[in-house]
N, C-alpha and C positions, 0 to 999 in steps of 0.2 A: 186669452180665450176668456169671454166672459162667464160669469158664474151661472147662467143660464143655460148655456150651451153645455158646460160641464155635467150640469145636473142631468141634462138631455141625455148626453152620452153615457154616463153612468146607469140611467134607468134602461136604455137599450141594452147595455152590457149585462146587467142584472137579469133583465127579462130573457136574454139570448140563453144566459146561463141557466136559469132556472128553467126554460123551454129543454134545454140539452138535458139536463138531470131528469124532468119527467118523463121525457121521450125514452131515454135509454132504461128507466126504472120498468118501462112497460114492454120490454121484450119478452116475447113468450119463451114459457120454460121447455127444456128440452125434452123430448119424450125419451121413457127409457128403453133400452134396447132389448127384444126378446131373445136374440140367440148371441149375445155378447156385443162388444163394442165394434162398430165397423167404421170405416174412414168416413169423414165429412168431407165434401164436396169443397175444395179451395175457390175461392172467389173468382171470377172470369179474369179480371183484371190481373191479379199475380199469376194467374195460370198461364196468359200470355207473356207476362214479364219474366216468368221463371223458364218459359219455353226458349227465351232468347239467351240463355244461360246454357244450351247444350254443351257448348263447348268444354264449360268448366264441369260441368257433371262428369265427365270420362274421367276428368281428375279425381274429385272428390268422392266418387261413388265407392262404396265398401268392397274391398277387393281389388280395387285398381293397381295395378304395377306401375303406372306413370309415374315418373319421378318430377314433373313439371307439366303446367297446363299447356293445352293447344293455345296457339298464338293469338286467336280470336278470343280466348276467354278474358284477359285482362280488360279489354274495352266493354265488354259486354258486361263485368262485373261493375266497371265504373259507371256505365250508364244506368244500371240497376239503383246502385245508391242514390246516383242524383234523382232519378225519375221516381223510385218506389221502394224506399228502404224496408219499409214494414214487410215487403214479400221476402225479404232476404231473411229478417226475422223468422218468418214463416217456413222458409225453407229449412232453417237450421234447427228450429225446434219443433216443427211439425211435419217433417219429412215425408213420413210414413202416408201422409194422406195424398202425395204424389207417386206413391209406389216405388220410392227411390230409397235406399239405404245409404245413408251420408256418411263418409269417415268423418268424425267431427273433427278429429287432429287436422287433417288437411284443410278442412273447410275454414276451420279459424285461422290457418296460416295464409291461405290464400290472397287476403288484403295485405299482407306484408309480401308477398311473392311479387304480387303485382303492383305495390306501390300505391295502392288505393286508400284513401283516408274514409274509414266508415265509423259509424256509430258505436259506441260501445255496446255489447252484448247485452247490459244489465237494462238498458233501454226497451230491448223487447218484451221483459217480463212487465213492464209498465203498461203494454198495451194488451197484456194476456197471453203473450206468446214468450215462455221461458226458454231460455237456451242454455243448456249445461256445459260444463267446463270440458276441456281434452279429458279423455280417458287415462286411467292411471298407467301410463307406459313410463312415466319417470320416475324418479326416486321417490320414496314416500316423504312428504312434507315439502317437496319443492313443487314449485308452482310456474309454469311457462307462462311468459309474459309476451307474446309475439307482438311487435310494432304495427301499427296500422288500425287500431281502435279496439278489436277484439283480444281482450285479456282473460285469461282464466282466473277467475276470484273464488276463493274457497267460501261455502255459506254453512252457515249451522243448521238452518232449518231447511231440510231437504225432502221433497217428495219422491215416489219412486223412479223418476227417471235421473234424479241426482241433481235436478234443476232447484234453485231457492223456490219454497213455496210462499214466499211473499209475494202480494201483486197489489196495486193500489187500483180500486175500481174507479171507472169513469166518473162517477159522481164526484169522490173526493177530488180527482183532478180539476173538476170545474168548479167546484166551489173553492179549492185552493185559487185557482186562478182568479175567480171573481175576488177573493180577500185580498189576494195581492194588487190587482188591477184597481180596484176602487179607491185606496187611498191616495193614488197617485193621479186621479181626476180632480181631487179636491184641494 
């Protein structure tokens, strides 16, 4: 690849990154709530994607007595992980916006039950949807580590819901991406 084309590619990459940072910095501020917090409507694409998980919801709902998910659940979970894994983060981290109370212990074990490879839940916090670990039904000091990608990890900085309060803003991600990719082009 010639030097001129590398410079052109680097310039385009830098301009795209700067545009992404400037656009994300111009997001409007959220208005304060007059009567307490209310649920924010989920994005339409996640609503339809999570609607396809209805066979799994009967298993992971709080208070469910099911010992195994319904048969169609596992293919539905695999489809969601392949097509839109961010919606899985939303369901685990912000399930209250869907009006469903999730048993996080069961939900985090579902990938291993279904033998579905999922990204680790720590990636959810990178996109602004922190997912807490399972509730303390095990012995103190022990950490459950179910296979399938979702592992409970202790964290020191916690907010009100038990999830880590450390999150990387989108601007930092784009700047870091530019820093990593620019030297590779020269």
